[in-house]
Backbone as numpy.savetxt, mean C-alpha at the origin, in Angstrom:
# Nx Ny Nz CAx CAy CAz Cx Cy Cz
-12.52 6.57 17.39 -11.46 5.98 16.57 -10.17 6.78 16.75
-9.08 6.08 17.02 -7.79 6.74 17.21 -7.31 7.36 15.90
-6.89 8.60 15.98 -6.39 9.31 14.80 -4.87 9.16 14.75
-4.41 8.07 14.17 -2.97 7.80 14.11 -2.28 8.75 13.14
-2.98 9.09 12.02 -2.38 9.92 10.99 -3.12 11.26 10.86
-2.36 12.29 10.57 -2.89 13.64 10.40 -3.23 13.84 8.92
-4.50 13.67 8.58 -4.90 13.74 7.17 -4.92 15.16 6.62
-5.07 16.15 7.47 -4.96 17.52 7.02 -3.53 17.82 6.56
-2.57 17.32 7.32 -1.17 17.49 6.93 -0.86 16.70 5.67
-1.47 15.51 5.54 -1.28 14.72 4.32 -1.69 15.51 3.09
-2.86 16.14 3.16 -3.34 16.91 2.01 -2.38 18.06 1.69
-1.91 18.76 2.71 -0.99 19.87 2.49 0.30 19.39 1.80
0.85 18.32 2.31 2.13 17.85 1.76 1.95 17.26 0.37
0.83 16.59 0.14 0.60 16.02 -1.19 0.39 17.12 -2.23
-0.38 18.14 -1.86 -0.58 19.26 -2.79 0.74 19.94 -3.11
1.59 20.10 -2.10 2.89 20.73 -2.32 3.77 19.86 -3.21
3.75 18.55 -2.96 4.57 17.64 -3.76 4.11 17.61 -5.21
2.78 17.59 -5.43 2.24 17.53 -6.78 2.47 18.84 -7.54
2.50 19.95 -6.81 2.68 21.26 -7.45 4.09 21.41 -8.02
5.03 20.72 -7.43 6.42 20.82 -7.91 7.05 19.43 -7.98
6.35 18.54 -8.66 6.81 17.16 -8.77 8.17 17.10 -9.46
9.14 16.56 -8.76 10.49 16.49 -9.27 10.64 15.30 -10.22
11.52 15.41 -11.22 11.74 14.31 -12.16 12.14 13.03 -11.42
11.49 11.94 -11.78 11.77 10.60 -11.23 11.40 10.45 -9.75
10.80 11.47 -9.14 10.40 11.33 -7.74 9.23 10.36 -7.58
8.57 10.04 -8.69 7.43 9.13 -8.64 7.84 7.68 -8.90
9.14 7.37 -8.73 9.64 6.05 -9.13 8.92 4.92 -8.42
8.62 5.07 -7.11 7.98 3.98 -6.37 6.53 3.83 -6.80
5.83 4.96 -6.95 4.43 4.91 -7.41 4.35 4.29 -8.80
5.30 4.65 -9.66 5.31 4.11 -11.02 5.58 2.61 -11.01
6.53 2.17 -10.18 6.83 0.74 -10.09 5.61 -0.05 -9.62
4.93 0.46 -8.61 3.74 -0.21 -8.09 2.63 -0.20 -9.13
2.46 0.91 -9.85 1.43 1.00 -10.88 1.67 -0.04 -11.97
2.91 -0.21 -12.37 3.25 -1.20 -13.40 2.94 -2.61 -12.91
3.29 -2.89 -11.66 3.01 -4.22 -11.10 1.51 -4.49 -11.04
0.73 -3.49 -10.62 -0.72 -3.67 -10.51 -1.35 -3.86 -11.88
-0.87 -3.13 -12.88 -1.40 -3.27 -14.23 -1.11 -4.67 -14.78
0.07 -5.20 -14.48 0.41 -6.55 -14.92 -0.51 -7.58 -14.27
-0.83 -7.38 -13.02 -1.72 -8.31 -12.32 -3.12 -8.28 -12.91
-3.56 -7.11 -13.35 -4.89 -7.02 -13.96 -4.93 -7.72 -15.32
-3.80 -7.78 -16.00 -3.76 -8.36 -17.34 -4.18 -9.83 -17.36
-3.97 -10.54 -16.26 -4.30 -11.97 -16.24 -5.79 -12.21 -16.00
-6.54 -11.15 -15.69 -7.98 -11.28 -15.45 -8.70 -11.16 -16.78
-9.42 -12.19 -17.17 -10.09 -12.21 -18.47 -11.44 -11.50 -18.39
-11.36 -10.17 -18.36 -12.59 -9.40 -18.27 -12.31 -7.95 -18.65
-13.31 -7.29 -19.19 -13.25 -5.86 -19.42 -14.03 -5.17 -18.32
-13.38 -4.25 -17.63 -14.03 -3.55 -16.52 -14.55 -2.21 -17.02
-15.84 -2.03 -16.89 -16.49 -0.86 -17.48 -16.77 0.26 -16.49
-16.59 0.01 -15.21 -16.85 1.05 -14.20 -15.72 1.06 -13.16
-14.49 1.38 -13.59 -13.35 1.34 -12.67 -13.18 2.64 -11.89
-12.64 2.52 -10.69 -12.37 3.68 -9.84 -11.00 3.50 -9.19
-10.18 4.57 -9.22 -8.94 4.57 -8.45 -9.20 5.36 -7.18
-8.84 4.76 -6.03 -9.14 5.36 -4.73 -7.85 5.73 -4.01
-7.67 7.02 -3.76 -6.57 7.54 -2.94 -5.19 7.07 -3.43
-4.92 7.33 -4.67 -3.62 6.95 -5.22 -2.67 8.12 -5.46
-3.14 9.35 -5.30 -2.28 10.51 -5.50 -2.06 10.83 -6.96
-1.30 10.01 -7.64 -1.06 10.14 -9.08 -1.90 9.11 -9.83
-2.27 9.37 -11.08 -3.15 8.47 -11.83 -2.41 7.38 -12.59
-1.19 7.05 -12.19 -0.37 6.15 -13.00 -0.98 4.76 -13.15
-1.48 4.19 -12.07 -2.08 2.85 -12.16 -3.29 2.86 -13.08
-4.16 3.85 -12.92 -5.35 3.95 -13.76 -4.98 4.13 -15.22
-3.99 4.97 -15.50 -3.60 5.22 -16.88 -3.05 3.96 -17.55
-2.22 3.21 -16.82 -1.64 1.99 -17.39 -2.71 0.93 -17.64
-3.64 0.80 -16.71 -4.70 -0.19 -16.87 -5.62 0.17 -18.03
-5.94 1.45 -18.15 -6.80 1.87 -19.26 -6.08 1.69 -20.59
-4.76 2.00 -20.63 -3.99 1.86 -21.87 -3.88 0.41 -22.31
-3.99 -0.52 -21.35 -3.90 -1.94 -21.68 -5.16 -2.46 -22.38
-6.24 -1.66 -22.36 -7.49 -2.10 -22.97 -8.35 -2.93 -22.05
-7.94 -3.06 -20.76 -8.70 -3.89 -19.83 -9.82 -3.12 -19.12
-9.77 -1.78 -19.22 -10.77 -1.00 -18.49 -11.29 0.14 -19.35
-12.44 0.64 -18.95 -12.95 1.90 -19.49 -12.27 3.05 -18.74
-12.75 4.27 -18.94 -12.15 5.43 -18.29 -12.43 5.40 -16.78
-11.43 5.77 -16.01 -11.52 5.72 -14.55 -12.20 6.95 -13.98
-12.87 6.75 -12.85 -13.21 7.83 -11.94 -12.20 7.79 -10.79
-12.17 8.88 -9.99 -11.16 8.98 -8.94 -11.78 9.45 -7.63
-11.23 8.91 -6.54 -11.48 9.42 -5.19 -10.12 9.73 -4.60
-9.93 10.96 -4.11 -8.61 11.30 -3.58 -8.71 12.47 -2.61
-7.60 12.73 -1.92 -7.57 13.81 -0.94 -7.47 15.17 -1.59
-6.95 15.24 -2.81 -6.83 16.50 -3.54 -6.97 16.20 -5.03
-7.16 17.21 -5.88 -7.34 16.95 -7.31 -6.21 16.11 -7.89
-6.58 15.19 -8.77 -5.60 14.29 -9.40 -5.02 14.97 -10.63
-3.70 15.07 -10.73 -3.06 15.78 -11.86 -3.50 15.22 -13.21
-3.90 16.13 -14.10 -4.24 15.75 -15.46 -5.62 15.16 -15.62
-6.43 15.12 -14.56 -7.75 14.52 -14.64 -8.84 15.58 -14.43
-9.92 15.40 -15.15 -11.06 16.32 -15.03 -11.59 16.28 -13.60
-11.73 17.45 -13.02 -12.20 17.50 -11.64 -13.61 16.92 -11.48
-14.39 16.90 -12.56 -15.73 16.32 -12.49 -15.67 14.80 -12.29
-14.54 14.20 -12.63 -14.39 12.75 -12.47 -13.75 12.39 -11.14
-13.52 13.40 -10.28 -12.84 13.17 -9.01 -13.71 13.63 -7.85
-13.83 12.76 -6.84 -14.50 13.13 -5.60 -13.45 13.23 -4.51
-13.46 14.34 -3.77 -12.47 14.57 -2.74 -12.97 14.02 -1.40
-12.06 13.35 -0.69 -12.41 12.77 0.60 -11.13 12.44 1.35
-11.23 12.28 2.65 -10.08 11.86 3.45 -9.80 10.38 3.19
-8.60 9.90 3.50 -8.26 8.49 3.25 -9.15 7.49 3.99
-9.89 7.95 5.00 -10.77 7.04 5.73 -12.16 6.93 5.11
-12.41 7.68 4.03 -13.73 7.69 3.42 -13.67 7.25 1.96
-14.67 6.47 1.54 -14.80 6.04 0.14 -16.20 6.46 -0.31
-16.38 7.70 -0.79 -17.71 8.22 -1.11 -18.22 7.73 -2.45
-18.43 6.41 -2.55 -18.97 5.80 -3.76 -20.32 5.16 -3.44
-21.21 5.18 -4.40 -22.50 4.53 -4.21 -22.32 3.02 -4.09
-23.14 2.35 -3.29 -23.04 0.90 -3.19 -23.18 0.23 -4.56
-22.31 -0.75 -4.80 -22.34 -1.54 -6.03 -22.28 -0.66 -7.29
-21.42 0.36 -7.24 -21.31 1.27 -8.38 -20.04 1.07 -9.20
-19.13 0.23 -8.76 -17.87 0.00 -9.47 -17.66 -1.49 -9.68
-17.05 -1.86 -10.80 -16.70 -3.27 -10.99 -15.21 -3.52 -10.79
-14.44 -2.44 -10.64 -13.01 -2.54 -10.33 -12.63 -1.35 -9.46
-12.01 -1.62 -8.31 -11.48 -0.57 -7.45 -9.98 -0.81 -7.30
-9.21 0.24 -7.56 -7.76 0.17 -7.51 -7.27 1.13 -6.43
-6.43 0.64 -5.52 -5.92 1.48 -4.43 -4.40 1.35 -4.36
-3.66 2.25 -5.00 -2.19 2.16 -4.98 -1.56 3.01 -3.88
-0.86 2.36 -2.97 -0.08 3.04 -1.92 -0.94 4.02 -1.11
-2.03 3.51 -0.54 -2.92 4.37 0.23 -3.37 3.76 1.55
-3.54 2.45 1.62 -4.12 1.83 2.81 -3.28 2.05 4.06
-1.98 2.25 3.91 -1.11 2.43 5.08 -1.33 3.78 5.75
-2.10 4.67 5.13 -2.35 5.99 5.69 -3.75 6.14 6.29
-4.46 5.05 6.41 -5.82 5.10 6.95 -5.80 4.93 8.47
-6.68 5.65 9.14 -6.84 5.47 10.58 -7.75 4.29 10.91
-8.56 3.88 9.94 -9.51 2.78 10.14 -9.46 1.86 8.92
-8.39 1.09 8.82 -8.21 0.22 7.65 -9.34 -0.80 7.50
-9.78 -1.47 8.57 -10.91 -2.39 8.40 -12.15 -1.69 7.84
-12.44 -0.49 8.35 -13.61 0.24 7.87 -13.48 0.66 6.42
-12.27 1.05 6.00 -12.06 1.43 4.60 -12.26 0.23 3.69
-11.75 -0.93 4.09 -11.92 -2.13 3.26 -13.40 -2.52 3.15
-14.15 -2.35 4.21 -15.59 -2.62 4.15 -16.25 -1.66 3.16
-15.87 -0.39 3.20 -16.43 0.59 2.25 -16.07 0.23 0.81
-14.84 -0.22 0.60 -14.42 -0.60 -0.75 -15.23 -1.80 -1.24
-15.44 -2.77 -0.37 -16.22 -3.95 -0.77 -17.65 -3.58 -1.09
-18.24 -2.69 -0.31 -19.63 -2.28 -0.55 -19.77 -1.49 -1.86
-18.71 -0.81 -2.26 -18.78 -0.02 -3.49 -18.72 -0.90 -4.74
-18.31 -2.16 -4.58 -18.16 -3.06 -5.72 -19.46 -3.76 -6.09
-19.68 -3.89 -7.37 -20.78 -4.72 -7.84 -20.48 -6.18 -7.52
-21.48 -7.04 -7.43 -21.20 -8.46 -7.24 -20.20 -8.96 -8.27
-19.20 -9.69 -7.81 -18.11 -10.20 -8.65 -17.19 -9.08 -9.13
-17.22 -7.92 -8.45 -16.28 -6.85 -8.74 -14.95 -7.12 -8.05
-13.89 -6.51 -8.54 -12.52 -6.82 -8.10 -11.88 -5.63 -7.40
-11.22 -5.91 -6.28 -10.34 -4.95 -5.62 -8.89 -5.33 -5.87
-8.10 -4.36 -6.33 -6.65 -4.51 -6.41 -6.03 -3.38 -5.60
-5.20 -3.73 -4.63 -4.57 -2.71 -3.80 -3.11 -3.07 -3.58
-2.32 -2.06 -3.30 -0.92 -2.25 -2.95 -0.56 -1.25 -1.88
0.20 -1.68 -0.89 0.54 -0.80 0.22 1.90 -1.18 0.79
2.67 -0.21 1.28 3.94 -0.57 1.93 3.68 -1.46 3.13
4.51 -2.49 3.28 4.32 -3.43 4.36 5.37 -3.32 5.44
5.26 -4.20 6.44 6.19 -4.20 7.56 7.63 -4.29 7.05
8.49 -3.48 7.61 9.89 -3.44 7.18 10.20 -2.28 6.25
9.16 -1.57 5.79 9.39 -0.42 4.91 10.23 0.63 5.64
11.29 1.09 4.98 12.20 2.09 5.54 12.77 1.64 6.89
12.92 0.34 7.06 13.44 -0.18 8.32 14.86 0.30 8.60
15.65 0.44 7.56 17.03 0.91 7.74 17.05 2.36 8.25
16.20 3.19 7.66 16.13 4.59 8.09 15.61 4.69 9.52
14.61 3.88 9.84 14.07 3.88 11.20 15.17 3.56 12.22
15.94 2.50 11.93 16.99 2.08 12.86 18.07 3.14 13.00
18.47 3.75 11.90 19.53 4.76 11.94 19.10 5.99 12.72
17.88 6.46 12.50 17.39 7.65 13.20 17.22 7.38 14.69
16.65 6.24 15.04 16.48 5.91 16.45 17.81 5.80 17.16
18.79 5.15 16.52 20.10 4.97 17.15 20.80 6.30 17.35
20.75 7.15 16.34 21.44 8.45 16.43 20.79 9.35 17.46
19.46 9.43 17.45 18.77 10.30 18.40 18.96 9.83 19.83
18.91 8.52 20.04 19.12 7.97 21.37 20.54 8.23 21.86
21.50 8.06 20.96 22.91 8.25 21.32 23.21 9.70 21.70
22.64 10.66 20.97 23.01 12.06 21.16 22.10 12.82 22.11
20.87 12.34 22.31 19.93 13.07 23.17 19.47 12.26 24.39
19.75 10.97 24.39 19.32 10.13 25.50 17.89 9.65 25.39
17.21 9.96 24.28 15.84 9.50 24.04 15.58 9.49 22.55
14.43 8.96 22.17 14.11 8.88 20.74 12.61 8.96 20.54
12.22 9.49 19.39 10.81 9.61 19.01 10.55 8.82 17.73
9.29 8.42 17.56 8.91 7.71 16.34 8.97 8.69 15.16
9.77 8.37 14.17 9.92 9.23 12.99 9.42 8.56 11.72
9.20 7.24 11.79 8.76 6.47 10.63 7.41 5.83 10.95
6.51 5.81 10.00 5.19 5.22 10.20 5.27 3.74 10.55
4.29 3.22 11.30 4.14 1.77 11.42 3.52 1.22 10.13
3.87 0.00 9.77 3.34 -0.62 8.55 2.81 -2.00 8.89
1.74 -2.41 8.20 1.09 -3.68 8.49 1.79 -4.87 7.87
1.58 -6.02 8.48 2.14 -7.29 7.99 1.23 -7.87 6.91
1.82 -8.63 5.99 1.06 -9.21 4.89 -0.06 -10.11 5.41
0.19 -10.83 6.51 -0.84 -11.72 7.06 -2.00 -10.91 7.66
-1.66 -9.76 8.24 -2.72 -8.91 8.79 -3.67 -8.43 7.69
-3.09 -8.05 6.55 -3.94 -7.56 5.45 -4.81 -8.70 4.90
-4.27 -9.90 4.86 -5.09 -11.02 4.42 -6.28 -11.25 5.34
-6.04 -11.15 6.64 -7.13 -11.32 7.61 -8.16 -10.19 7.47
-7.69 -8.98 7.20 -8.60 -7.85 7.06 -9.48 -7.99 5.82
-8.93 -8.53 4.73 -9.75 -8.78 3.54 -10.90 -9.73 3.86
-10.59 -10.80 4.59 -11.63 -11.75 4.96 -12.66 -11.10 5.88
-12.17 -10.34 6.83 -13.06 -9.67 7.79 -13.99 -8.69 7.08
-13.51 -8.06 6.01 -14.33 -7.08 5.28 -15.33 -7.75 4.35
-15.27 -9.07 4.20 -16.25 -9.79 3.40 -15.86 -10.06 1.97
-14.57 -9.94 1.66 -14.13 -10.23 0.30 -14.05 -11.74 0.08
-14.43 -12.16 -1.10 -14.30 -13.56 -1.50 -12.95 -13.76 -2.20
-12.43 -14.97 -2.11 -11.18 -15.34 -2.78 -10.06 -14.34 -2.49
-9.82 -13.99 -1.22 -8.79 -13.00 -0.92 -7.38 -13.57 -1.14
-6.51 -12.73 -1.66 -5.12 -13.13 -1.90 -4.21 -11.97 -1.49
-3.15 -12.26 -0.76 -2.13 -11.26 -0.46 -0.76 -11.87 -0.72
0.13 -11.06 -1.21 1.53 -11.48 -1.37 2.40 -10.25 -1.23
3.69 -10.46 -1.11 4.60 -9.35 -0.87 5.73 -9.37 -1.87
6.09 -8.19 -2.35 7.19 -8.03 -3.29 8.24 -7.12 -2.66
9.45 -7.62 -2.56 10.52 -6.85 -1.94 11.13 -5.89 -2.97
11.01 -4.60 -2.70 11.60 -3.57 -3.55 12.72 -2.90 -2.75
13.93 -2.94 -3.27 15.07 -2.32 -2.61 15.64 -1.25 -3.55
15.74 -0.04 -3.03 16.27 1.09 -3.80 17.60 1.50 -3.20
18.56 1.84 -4.04 19.89 2.21 -3.55 20.13 3.71 -3.75
20.81 4.29 -2.77 21.10 5.72 -2.79 22.57 5.98 -2.49
23.02 7.18 -2.87 24.39 7.56 -2.55 24.56 7.77 -1.05
23.53 8.30 -0.38 23.58 8.49 1.07 22.17 8.70 1.60
22.05 8.83 2.92 20.74 8.95 3.55 20.02 10.23 3.13
20.77 11.28 2.86 20.14 12.56 2.52 19.48 12.51 1.15
20.01 11.71 0.24 19.36 11.53 -1.06 18.02 10.81 -0.89
17.98 9.84 0.01 16.72 9.15 0.32 15.71 10.13 0.92
16.14 10.96 1.86 15.23 11.92 2.48 14.68 12.91 1.46
15.49 13.31 0.50 15.00 14.23 -0.54 13.90 13.58 -1.36
14.06 12.30 -1.68 13.02 11.60 -2.44 11.74 11.47 -1.62
11.86 11.17 -0.34 10.68 11.02 0.51 9.92 12.35 0.59
10.62 13.45 0.70 9.95 14.75 0.74 9.28 15.05 -0.60
9.97 14.71 -1.69 9.42 14.98 -3.02 8.15 14.16 -3.27
8.05 13.00 -2.65 6.87 12.16 -2.80 5.78 12.48 -1.77
6.07 13.41 -0.86 5.12 13.71 0.20 4.99 12.58 1.19
6.07 11.81 1.41 6.01 10.61 2.24 6.75 10.77 3.56
6.92 11.99 4.04 7.50 12.19 5.36 6.42 11.97 6.43
6.83 11.97 7.69 5.95 11.53 8.77 4.66 12.33 8.86
3.55 11.59 8.99 2.22 12.18 9.17 1.60 11.76 10.49
2.41 11.23 11.40 1.91 10.75 12.67 1.31 11.90 13.48
0.11 11.69 13.99 -0.52 12.71 14.82 0.31 13.00 16.06
0.90 11.97 16.64 1.71 12.12 17.84 3.18 12.29 17.52
3.49 12.81 16.35 4.89 13.03 15.98 5.51 14.13 16.86
6.81 14.07 17.01 7.51 15.11 17.74 7.50 16.40 16.93
7.17 17.50 17.57 7.20 18.80 16.90 8.58 19.44 16.97
9.52 18.78 17.65 10.87 19.31 17.75 11.73 18.75 16.62
12.20 19.57 15.70 13.00 19.07 14.58 14.31 18.44 15.07
14.74 17.44 14.37 16.05 16.85 14.67 17.15 17.85 14.34
18.19 17.84 15.12 19.30 18.75 14.88 20.19 18.21 13.76
21.02 19.10 13.24 21.95 18.71 12.18 22.87 17.60 12.64
23.30 17.67 13.90 24.23 16.65 14.41 23.58 15.27 14.45
22.26 15.21 14.77 21.56 13.92 14.77 21.47 13.36 13.35
21.13 14.22 12.39 21.06 13.76 11.01 22.42 13.26 10.52
23.47 13.97 10.83 24.81 13.56 10.39 25.20 12.23 11.02
24.89 12.07 12.32 25.21 10.79 12.97 24.35 9.67 12.40
23.08 9.95 12.12 22.20 8.93 11.53 22.73 8.49 10.16
23.22 9.45 9.37 23.78 9.10 8.07 25.00 8.20 8.21
25.82 8.45 9.24 26.99 7.59 9.49 26.55 6.18 9.86
25.57 6.09 10.77 25.08 4.77 11.20 24.46 4.03 10.02
23.69 4.75 9.22 23.06 4.14 8.04 24.13 3.53 7.13
25.18 4.31 6.85 26.24 3.83 5.96 27.00 2.65 6.56
27.19 2.68 7.89 27.91 1.60 8.56 27.14 0.28 8.50
25.82 0.34 8.64 25.02 -0.87 8.81 24.34 -1.35 7.52
24.09 -0.44 6.59 23.24 -0.80 5.45 23.81 -0.37 4.10
25.13 -0.43 3.96 25.73 -0.07 2.67 26.26 -1.29 1.96
26.29 -1.24 0.63 26.85 -2.29 -0.20 28.35 -2.05 -0.39
29.07 -3.02 -0.95 30.51 -2.85 -1.13 30.90 -1.60 -1.90
30.02 -1.10 -2.78 30.36 0.09 -3.56 30.06 1.38 -2.80
29.59 1.26 -1.54 29.36 2.43 -0.71 27.94 2.98 -0.76
27.11 2.47 -1.66 25.73 2.97 -1.74 24.87 2.27 -0.68
23.91 3.00 -0.15 23.06 2.46 0.90 21.78 1.87 0.31
21.14 0.98 1.09 19.91 0.33 0.67 18.71 0.89 1.44
17.60 1.02 0.74 16.33 1.42 1.37 15.27 0.40 0.95
14.62 -0.22 1.93 13.66 -1.30 1.65 12.24 -0.77 1.60
11.51 -1.22 0.58 10.09 -0.90 0.43 9.34 -2.20 0.12
9.09 -3.07 1.12 8.29 -4.27 0.86 6.86 -3.86 0.51
6.39 -4.26 -0.66 5.05 -3.86 -1.11 4.09 -5.04 -0.97
3.04 -4.85 -0.20 2.01 -5.88 -0.03 0.94 -5.66 -1.11
0.70 -6.69 -1.92 -0.36 -6.64 -2.93 -1.57 -7.42 -2.41
-2.75 -6.82 -2.56 -3.98 -7.43 -2.09 -4.97 -7.52 -3.24
-5.71 -8.59 -3.27 -6.82 -8.70 -4.22 -7.96 -9.46 -3.56
-9.17 -9.10 -3.93 -10.34 -9.77 -3.41 -11.54 -9.42 -4.28
-12.54 -10.26 -4.23 -13.73 -10.09 -5.06 -14.96 -9.86 -4.20
-15.85 -9.02 -4.67 -17.16 -8.92 -4.04 -17.89 -10.24 -4.26
-18.50 -10.80 -3.24 -19.11 -12.13 -3.38 -20.15 -12.19 -4.50
-20.17 -13.36 -5.16 -21.14 -13.62 -6.23 -21.36 -15.12 -6.32
-22.56 -15.52 -6.66 -22.91 -16.95 -6.66 -22.11 -17.76 -7.67
-21.54 -17.10 -8.68 -20.78 -17.82 -9.71 -19.37 -18.20 -9.26
-18.91 -17.65 -8.14 -17.53 -17.87 -7.71 -17.34 -19.25 -7.09
-16.12 -19.73 -7.16 -15.79 -21.02 -6.56 -16.00 -20.96 -5.06
-16.47 -22.05 -4.50 -16.69 -22.13 -3.06 -16.01 -23.38 -2.53
-15.50 -23.32 -1.29 -14.85 -24.50 -0.72 -15.86 -25.62 -0.49
-15.40 -26.85 -0.62 -16.26 -28.00 -0.37 -16.59 -28.09 1.11
-17.74 -28.68 1.40 -18.13 -28.87 2.78 -17.23 -29.92 3.43
-16.90 -29.76 4.72 -16.09 -30.77 5.41 -16.71 -32.16 5.30
-15.88 -33.14 4.96 -16.36 -34.51 4.86 -16.92 -34.89 3.51
-16.89 -33.96 2.54 -17.48 -34.24 1.23 -16.47 -34.79 0.22
-15.20 -34.90 0.63 -14.17 -35.42 -0.28 -14.47 -36.87 -0.64
-14.20 -37.23 -1.90 -14.47 -38.59 -2.37 -13.21 -39.43 -2.46
-12.05 -38.84 -2.13 -10.80 -39.57 -2.17 -9.92 -39.12 -1.02
-9.23 -40.06 -0.40 -8.35 -39.73 0.71 -7.08 -39.06 0.21
-6.59 -38.09 0.97 -5.34 -37.42 0.61 -4.18 -38.41 0.62
-4.21 -39.37 1.54 -3.12 -40.35 1.61 -3.06 -41.20 0.34
-4.23 -41.46 -0.29 -4.24 -42.23 -1.54 -3.63 -41.42 -2.67
-3.93 -40.12 -2.71 -3.39 -39.26 -3.76 -1.87 -39.16 -3.63
-1.41 -38.98 -2.38 0.03 -38.84 -2.15 0.76 -40.17 -2.09
-0.01 -41.28 -2.06 0.55 -42.62 -1.98 1.45 -42.78 -0.76
0.90 -42.35 0.39 1.62 -42.48 1.65 0.70 -43.15 2.66
1.26 -43.81 3.67 0.43 -44.44 4.71 -0.35 -43.39 5.48
-1.58 -43.68 5.80 -2.39 -42.77 6.58 -2.07 -42.94 8.05
-1.87 -41.82 8.74 -1.57 -41.87 10.15 -2.64 -41.09 10.91
-3.24 -41.72 11.89 -4.25 -41.05 12.69 -3.57 -40.22 13.78
-4.06 -39.00 13.96 -3.50 -38.13 14.99 -4.00 -38.55 16.35
-3.17 -38.43 17.39 -3.63 -38.79 18.75 -4.73 -37.82 19.20
-5.66 -38.34 19.93 -6.76 -37.50 20.45 -6.31 -36.71 21.68
């Protein structure tokens, strides 16, 4: 299996970020946690064996538990979860879900799937950990995340050095995640995307937030040569030229892909067999039926 991400470095940076968490640096995690908790509210069920998997901070779990929809959470993460009893946390790399089969009725994964080297395998592990009719709720940055920063850095580095290196992670498309849910065996899979745009005074303010969140590059094949000050300054100019609003503030895009799926159970709705319909679609729509050419 190709090791796209350096999980040892992830643990180091996350531990450092959590040890000195800056005020409001968790804004994206908090926004996603609130969205995920709202999505759980529409599910008419009390979840008695919930687990948060690789979320870094316990914000999603705390909000869901406070809503009265769940019992107390267990955790799986790369390092100890702040404010949580270590006995309730199992440590593992992002590619591993060390849960017993059918041991959870709700699995929550906030902002973690984009850091896996084997996303299909992780989703299979998540599905196996769910009891029949158990629910997966996940959220992950999607294609286009930090696209403005990617473009500015590539343009500046290419202009000043004659070449460029990948500095921003690749991110999956919403359709790809939908296909992966089906491939992993989830029933009733649903994916959708929410566009989150954050504004900053300049590119350096964005970079400070990314460092504070532990979200800088973890690519195994990343360049070990730091960018020079001149490249950063030119990138900031390009960023402001191409992605600023009339008031001079720049935009940073974080498209968030939300995923949900259920562990199969006989009580769930199933599609009708082909040819079993009792009424023609053309009759319902009151339109002439047209046969397709063979």
